[in-house]
C-alpha positions as semicolon CSV with decimal commas, in nm:
position;residue;x (nm);y (nm);z (nm)
1;X;-4,076;5,773;-7,850
2;X;-4,033;5,924;-8,195
3;X;-3,702;6,083;-8,104
4;X;-3,591;5,758;-7,944
5;X;-3,656;5,566;-8,265
6;X;-3,456;5,823;-8,463
7;X;-3,168;5,775;-8,222
8;X;-3,182;5,398;-8,267
9;X;-3,173;5,436;-8,643
10;X;-2,860;5,649;-8,614
11;X;-2,709;5,395;-8,373
12;X;-2,754;5,107;-8,614
13;X;-2,599;5,300;-8,901
14;X;-2,302;5,419;-8,696
15;X;-2,230;5,082;-8,542
16;X;-2,232;4,890;-8,869
17;X;-2,061;5,126;-9,117
18;X;-1,764;5,356;-9,138
19;X;-1,834;5,727;-9,094
20;X;-1,653;6,013;-9,265
21;X;-1,388;6,209;-9,073
22;X;-1,403;6,588;-9,069
23;X;-1,083;6,612;-9,276
24;X;-0,819;6,385;-9,425
25;X;-0,685;6,169;-9,139
26;X;-0,318;6,102;-9,083
27;X;-0,398;5,791;-8,874
28;X;-0,664;5,526;-8,923
29;X;-0,618;5,320;-8,609
30;X;-0,476;5,342;-8,255
31;X;-0,278;5,125;-8,015
32;X;-0,257;5,260;-7,660
33;X;-0,002;5,109;-7,422
34;X;-0,139;5,192;-7,077
35;X;0,120;5,157;-6,799
36;X;-0,123;5,115;-6,515
37;X;-0,023;5,276;-6,185
38;X;0,195;5,563;-6,305
39;X;0,545;5,506;-6,448
40;X;0,819;5,739;-6,329
41;X;0,899;5,996;-6,597
42;X;1,235;6,079;-6,438
43;X;1,334;5,713;-6,473
44;X;1,215;5,666;-6,831
45;X;1,183;5,956;-7,080
46;X;1,262;6,274;-6,881
47;X;1,632;6,287;-6,793
48;X;1,707;6,504;-6,489
49;X;2,083;6,522;-6,421
50;X;2,021;6,794;-6,159
51;X;1,883;6,527;-5,925
52;X;2,236;6,394;-5,879
53;X;2,352;6,734;-5,749
54;X;2,076;6,737;-5,489
55;X;2,104;6,370;-5,389
56;X;2,021;6,320;-5,023
57;X;1,924;6,685;-4,981
58;X;1,582;6,829;-4,914
59;X;1,449;7,021;-5,210
60;X;1,209;7,312;-5,168
61;X;0,876;7,272;-5,345
62;X;0,541;7,440;-5,314
63;X;0,382;7,131;-5,462
64;X;0,177;6,918;-5,225
65;X;0,222;6,543;-5,259
66;X;-0,021;6,274;-5,158
67;X;0,227;6,128;-4,908
68;X;0,528;6,268;-4,729
69;X;0,841;6,271;-4,942
70;X;1,202;6,340;-4,852
71;X;1,529;6,414;-5,029
72;X;1,602;6,425;-5,401
73;X;1,632;6,076;-5,549
74;X;1,847;6,054;-5,865
75;X;1,741;5,792;-6,115
76;X;1,920;5,461;-6,057
77;X;1,905;5,403;-6,433
78;X;2,150;5,521;-6,697
79;X;2,031;5,757;-6,970
80;X;2,188;5,804;-7,311
81;X;2,110;5,978;-7,638
82;X;1,956;5,778;-7,919
83;X;1,898;5,827;-8,289
84;X;1,973;6,127;-8,505
85;X;1,751;6,335;-8,277
86;X;1,973;6,259;-7,976
87;X;1,681;6,236;-7,735
88;X;1,780;6,101;-7,391
89;X;1,607;5,778;-7,289
90;X;1,660;5,552;-6,990
91;X;1,820;5,211;-7,024
92;X;1,482;5,071;-6,915
93;X;1,352;5,132;-7,267
94;X;1,670;5,086;-7,469
95;X;1,497;4,872;-7,734
96;X;1,214;5,122;-7,775
97;X;1,470;5,405;-7,782
98;X;1,621;5,256;-8,098
99;X;1,306;5,394;-8,268
100;X;1,319;5,738;-8,102
101;X;1,333;5,914;-8,438
102;X;0,976;5,794;-8,496
103;X;0,862;5,909;-8,150
104;X;0,743;6,243;-8,011
105;X;0,792;6,269;-7,634
106;X;0,562;6,504;-7,443
107;X;0,745;6,588;-7,119
108;X;0,497;6,841;-6,983
109;X;0,179;6,642;-6,926
110;X;-0,042;6,739;-6,633
111;X;-0,333;6,563;-6,462
112;X;-0,565;6,704;-6,194
113;X;-0,517;6,503;-5,875
114;X;-0,258;6,251;-5,745
115;X;-0,503;5,962;-5,712
116;X;-0,537;5,660;-5,941
117;X;-0,914;5,639;-5,985
118;X;-0,987;5,997;-6,098
119;X;-0,667;6,011;-6,302
120;X;-0,755;5,688;-6,481
121;X;-1,095;5,832;-6,565
122;X;-0,941;6,159;-6,683
123;X;-0,686;5,991;-6,908
124;X;-0,929;5,739;-7,053
125;X;-1,258;5,929;-7,052
126;X;-1,172;6,299;-7,030
127;X;-1,337;6,359;-6,691
128;X;-1,209;6,268;-6,345
129;X;-1,547;6,281;-6,170
130;X;-1,849;6,228;-6,393
131;X;-1,905;5,910;-6,598
132;X;-1,810;5,995;-6,954
133;X;-1,750;5,790;-7,271
134;X;-1,397;5,664;-7,322
135;X;-1,165;5,771;-7,601
136;X;-1,215;5,441;-7,784
137;X;-1,593;5,477;-7,759
138;X;-1,579;5,829;-7,902
139;X;-1,359;5,705;-8,188
140;X;-1,590;5,420;-8,282
141;X;-1,893;5,648;-8,245
142;X;-1,738;5,908;-8,473
143;X;-1,557;5,687;-8,724
144;X;-1,730;5,350;-8,707
145;X;-1,558;5,017;-8,752
146;X;-1,388;4,881;-9,062
147;X;-1,489;4,522;-8,981
148;X;-1,846;4,438;-8,881
149;X;-1,734;4,098;-8,751
150;X;-1,507;4,239;-8,479
151;X;-1,556;4,505;-8,211
152;X;-1,432;4,851;-8,304
153;X;-1,262;4,895;-7,965
154;X;-1,086;4,620;-7,768
155;X;-0,914;4,649;-7,428
156;X;-0,669;4,374;-7,331
157;X;-0,562;4,346;-6,969
158;X;-0,395;4,023;-6,853
159;X;-0,494;3,876;-6,519
160;X;-0,819;4,063;-6,466
161;X;-0,945;4,418;-6,490
162;X;-0,759;4,728;-6,370
163;X;-0,891;4,958;-6,098
164;X;-1,224;5,109;-6,208
165;X;-1,274;4,804;-6,427
166;X;-1,484;4,846;-6,739
167;X;-1,534;5,216;-6,664
168;X;-1,195;5,267;-6,831
169;X;-1,345;5,167;-7,167
170;X;-1,708;5,257;-7,099
171;X;-1,950;5,401;-7,354
172;X;-2,137;5,586;-7,073
173;X;-2,422;5,782;-7,233
174;X;-2,316;5,684;-7,587
175;X;-2,506;5,382;-7,723
176;X;-2,383;5,056;-7,575
177;X;-2,260;4,933;-7,914
178;X;-1,956;5,159;-7,868
179;X;-1,845;5,008;-7,536
180;X;-1,496;4,858;-7,541
181;X;-1,474;4,478;-7,544
182;X;-1,258;4,340;-7,262
183;X;-1,017;4,052;-7,324
184;X;-0,816;3,878;-7,052
185;X;-0,501;3,824;-7,253
186;X;-0,332;3,598;-7,000
187;X;-0,519;3,314;-7,172
188;X;-0,408;3,166;-7,503
189;X;-0,709;2,964;-7,618
190;X;-0,969;3,180;-7,791
191;X;-1,247;3,021;-7,580
192;X;-1,073;3,154;-7,269
193;X;-0,971;3,487;-7,417
194;X;-1,329;3,580;-7,503
195;X;-1,598;3,435;-7,281
196;X;-1,883;3,252;-7,452
197;X;-1,727;3,294;-7,797
198;X;-1,869;2,956;-7,894
199;X;-2,183;2,776;-7,789
200;X;-2,123;2,429;-7,645
201;X;-2,484;2,339;-7,715
202;X;-2,566;2,461;-8,066
203;X;-2,413;2,473;-8,412
204;X;-2,425;2,777;-8,640
205;X;-2,763;2,682;-8,791
206;X;-2,929;2,651;-8,453
207;X;-2,764;2,970;-8,326
208;X;-2,905;3,165;-8,621
209;X;-3,254;3,046;-8,533
210;X;-3,197;3,140;-8,169
211;X;-3,072;3,488;-8,265
212;X;-3,375;3,546;-8,482
213;X;-3,608;3,444;-8,198
214;X;-3,425;3,670;-7,949
215;X;-3,438;3,959;-8,196
216;X;-3,815;3,923;-8,237
217;X;-3,865;3,908;-7,860
218;X;-3,638;4,207;-7,796
219;X;-3,797;4,406;-8,078
220;X;-4,143;4,345;-7,930
221;X;-4,013;4,448;-7,587
222;X;-3,854;4,760;-7,733
223;X;-4,170;4,870;-7,912
224;X;-4,340;4,914;-7,576
225;X;-4,048;5,082;-7,398
226;X;-3,815;5,256;-7,645
227;X;-3,506;5,166;-7,442
228;X;-3,187;5,216;-7,652
229;X;-3,008;4,957;-7,437
230;X;-3,217;4,690;-7,609
231;X;-3,075;4,783;-7,948
232;X;-2,724;4,761;-7,801
233;X;-2,806;4,419;-7,660
234;X;-2,941;4,298;-7,994
235;X;-2,625;4,416;-8,168
236;X;-2,401;4,254;-7,908
237;X;-2,571;3,917;-7,963
238;X;-2,524;3,945;-8,338
239;X;-2,162;4,063;-8,307
240;X;-2,081;3,770;-8,078
241;X;-2,218;3,531;-8,340
242;X;-2,020;3,691;-8,623
243;X;-1,703;3,696;-8,412
244;X;-1,682;3,320;-8,376
245;X;-1,476;3,265;-8,688
246;X;-1,309;3,606;-8,726
247;X;-1,194;3,634;-8,364
248;X;-1,059;3,279;-8,360
249;X;-0,842;3,369;-8,657
250;X;-0,730;3,711;-8,526
251;X;-0,627;3,585;-8,182
252;X;-0,439;3,280;-8,311
253;X;-0,077;3,398;-8,313
254;X;0,045;3,051;-8,412
255;X;-0,042;3,157;-8,767
256;X;0,247;3,403;-8,751
257;X;0,595;3,295;-8,868
258;X;0,826;3,181;-8,590
259;X;1,065;3,474;-8,639
260;X;0,779;3,722;-8,588
261;X;0,668;3,552;-8,266
262;X;1,029;3,550;-8,146
263;X;1,064;3,919;-8,227
264;X;0,766;4,007;-8,006
265;X;0,860;3,759;-7,732
266;X;0,678;3,464;-7,585
267;X;0,544;3,635;-7,271
268;X;0,191;3,764;-7,231
269;X;0,283;4,119;-7,334
270;X;0,459;4,003;-7,647
271;X;0,160;3,789;-7,735
272;X;-0,103;4,057;-7,672
273;X;0,098;4,315;-7,868
274;X;0,117;4,078;-8,165
275;X;-0,257;4,012;-8,134
276;X;-0,314;4,389;-8,136
277;X;-0,132;4,420;-8,469
278;X;-0,344;4,138;-8,612
279;X;-0,662;4,307;-8,489
280;X;-0,566;4,639;-8,646
281;X;-0,496;4,463;-8,975
282;X;-0,853;4,335;-8,965
283;X;-1,010;4,676;-8,918
284;X;-1,037;4,720;-8,541
285;X;-1,025;5,095;-8,475
286;X;-0,854;5,100;-8,133
287;X;-0,674;4,847;-7,915
288;X;-0,575;4,936;-7,561
289;X;-0,298;4,724;-7,410
290;X;-0,292;4,737;-7,031
291;X;0,014;4,641;-6,835
292;X;-0,159;4,413;-6,589
293;X;-0,446;4,431;-6,343
294;X;-0,414;4,637;-6,025
295;X;-0,141;4,903;-6,049
296;X;0,185;4,725;-6,134
297;X;0,370;5,054;-6,204
298;X;0,264;5,204;-5,870
299;X;0,610;5,160;-5,718
300;X;0,607;5,332;-5,379
301;X;0,907;5,125;-5,281
302;X;1,204;4,954;-5,447
303;X;1,149;5,135;-5,776
304;X;1,483;5,021;-5,915
305;X;1,393;4,652;-5,904
306;X;1,024;4,692;-5,987
307;X;1,057;4,937;-6,276
308;X;1,338;4,729;-6,427
309;X;1,123;4,415;-6,417
310;X;0,814;4,589;-6,557
311;X;0,999;4,764;-6,837
312;X;1,164;4,434;-6,923
313;X;0,819;4,291;-6,991
314;X;0,714;4,551;-7,247
315;X;1,024;4,715;-7,395
316;X;1,083;4,433;-7,643
317;X;0,718;4,402;-7,756
318;X;0,689;4,780;-7,809
319;X;1,009;4,789;-8,014
320;X;0,892;4,486;-8,211
321;X;0,559;4,653;-8,289
322;X;0,728;4,972;-8,412
323;X;0,958;4,769;-8,637
324;X;0,683;4,536;-8,756
325;X;0,440;4,815;-8,844
326;X;0,712;5,003;-9,028
327;X;0,813;4,706;-9,241
328;X;0,446;4,643;-9,328
329;X;0,385;5,005;-9,424
330;X;0,135;5,044;-9,138
331;X;0,326;5,277;-8,905
332;X;0,246;5,583;-9,115
333;X;-0,127;5,546;-9,047
334;X;-0,123;5,374;-8,707
335;X;-0,102;5,598;-8,400
336;X;0,082;5,449;-8,102
337;X;0,039;5,603;-7,756
338;X;0,246;5,520;-7,444
339;X;0,191;5,639;-7,088
340;X;0,008;5,605;-6,758
341;X;-0,234;5,815;-6,556
342;X;0,040;6,033;-6,402
343;X;0,411;6,032;-6,315
344;X;0,607;6,004;-5,992
345;X;0,794;6,240;-5,761
346;X;1,166;6,309;-5,807
347;X;1,198;6,276;-5,429
348;X;1,185;5,959;-5,222
349;X;0,862;5,861;-5,053
350;X;0,884;5,834;-4,674
351;X;0,705;5,575;-4,467
352;X;0,738;5,615;-4,091
353;X;1,009;5,870;-4,158
354;X;1,215;5,619;-4,359
355;X;1,262;5,568;-4,730
356;X;1,208;5,241;-4,912
357;X;1,351;5,406;-5,225
358;X;1,022;5,444;-5,404
359;X;0,842;5,746;-5,545
360;X;0,498;5,892;-5,471
361;X;0,231;5,990;-5,724
362;X;0,297;6,308;-5,923
363;X;0,029;6,468;-6,140
364;X;0,204;6,805;-6,175
365;X;0,430;6,688;-6,456
366;X;0,493;6,361;-6,639
367;X;0,566;6,211;-6,981
368;X;0,362;6,051;-7,257
369;X;0,489;5,966;-7,603
370;X;0,328;5,904;-7,939
371;X;0,457;5,755;-8,262
372;X;0,331;5,669;-8,607
373;X;0,029;5,816;-8,781
374;X;0,090;6,184;-8,834
375;X;0,345;6,228;-8,556
376;X;0,664;6,428;-8,612
377;X;0,919;6,178;-8,488
378;X;1,239;6,263;-8,307
379;X;1,080;6,554;-8,124
380;X;1,037;6,659;-7,762
381;X;0,755;6,889;-7,659
382;X;0,747;7,078;-7,330
383;X;0,954;7,023;-7,020
384;X;0,936;6,992;-6,645
385;X;1,144;7,195;-6,402
386;X;1,507;7,099;-6,341
387;X;1,411;6,829;-6,090
388;X;1,104;6,695;-6,270
389;X;0,842;6,801;-6,017
390;X;0,609;6,998;-6,244
391;X;0,546;7,095;-6,606
392;X;0,723;7,423;-6,667
393;X;0,744;7,489;-7,040
394;X;0,437;7,436;-7,262
395;X;0,215;7,245;-7,014
396;X;-0,014;6,989;-7,180
397;X;-0,350;6,893;-7,034
398;X;-0,521;6,560;-7,096
399;X;-0,778;6,755;-7,301
400;X;-0,493;6,879;-7,523
401;X;-0,370;6,521;-7,564
402;X;-0,717;6,398;-7,658
403;X;-0,769;6,686;-7,899
404;X;-0,442;6,593;-8,071
405;X;-0,530;6,223;-8,094
406;X;-0,867;6,305;-8,251
407;X;-0,703;6,553;-8,489
408;X;-0,461;6,286;-8,613
409;X;-0,760;6,065;-8,690
410;X;-0,925;6,339;-8,893
411;X;-1,167;6,453;-8,625
412;X;-1,224;6,807;-8,502
413;X;-1,259;6,755;-8,127
414;X;-1,500;7,050;-8,100
415;X;-1,739;6,896;-8,354
416;X;-1,751;6,535;-8,233
417;X;-2,046;6,575;-7,996
418;X;-2,337;6,380;-7,855
419;X;-2,646;6,540;-7,708
420;X;-2,729;6,410;-7,363
421;X;-2,921;6,555;-7,066
422;X;-2,995;6,877;-7,252
423;X;-2,645;6,966;-7,373
424;X;-2,387;6,864;-7,629
425;X;-2,099;6,667;-7,478
426;X;-1,759;6,595;-7,625
427;X;-1,446;6,407;-7,517
428;X;-1,258;6,732;-7,446
429;X;-1,548;6,898;-7,258
430;X;-1,500;7,272;-7,326
431;X;-1,120;7,274;-7,346
432;X;-0,834;7,127;-7,546
433;X;-0,587;7,253;-7,805
434;X;-0,412;7,044;-8,069
435;X;-0,036;7,015;-7,998
436;X;0,061;7,139;-8,344
437;X;0,444;7,116;-8,306
438;X;0,434;6,735;-8,283
439;X;0,206;6,692;-8,586
440;X;0,393;6,616;-8,909
């Protein structure tokens, strides 16, 4: 019981104040664009001209794929060089590519298995099997929040939750106060965006009295049981009360000038990206922007039409965010991350021996990019083989990626630990190296 009370004291301090990083951070906040389902690297940020030479031909590979694949499938999208760095980017992300000199593209990412669920857990929580705290939970646990009236970690996913649901932003064995807060960003009214943000039955004075009564009841219950979940529940009630005014203001994009709203676009992804910028301005540590529920980027067929439509929904908002943050002086200390849970095969997927011109899952090699806080822009790190099947030069694990993200926020990934079940756990488990060449 005594140790439990000490833990609760630490929880309250960490959840309500900012903590000190291990060293001077280059970034203070994070936006993570999560392209749910696995975007094709060979159709976006990893140009493979060799695919055209092998078009329609079987290509030898010792790599096993989840489903049967056939001949080489050249990208149906045009690539060209952008910026002073001359990095090749697909026409799908032409607007984003205009900012390529602020972006570092990692072309040699690797996951562990070609399945969505474990790969989502690996990318978000650092472990594909066991329940572990998410990146955003580790960040808020280690660095706290800069605004006690808003959650430190918010996940926006329009139209419902992705596969694995709230496990993608779970706090797991960390105190519940560090769990990500889910927002269904398809809605526009704050009462729909955040459930139960306002009480239809009580004004602020009555709510304060209710909160005080619930706190006394929960405290009495906790004294007999020492359950840390009760402290998390108490804090969630109080945060919900404090959020009523602050959240209503942060989520109201009508306060933005018309030219800013036009720059981001009027669709749901433009709106949620603009909301993310407003949340970061108010001290939220991390915002994760999901591209839809389900797996919209999981294009096993008709990748040309589907990828073009999906990229068209987010290319403009991403470019707008990069421009907007730069003109506000926020890009230098805001880390932007783009990617999915894995990539896709450079060969066509076969169904019943026939191709529907889609691509299968590919965890052997894929692309992720980062921009902003502490990133050396206009750089490419690593590469896949000539066809794009697997990471070949300077392979990067998800642990390496997480170690680098933490490093940019002033955190030594080996020292951010939490003792649970008799051992010290960390986001990167017992692995991970900072990708020094992409750090400015």
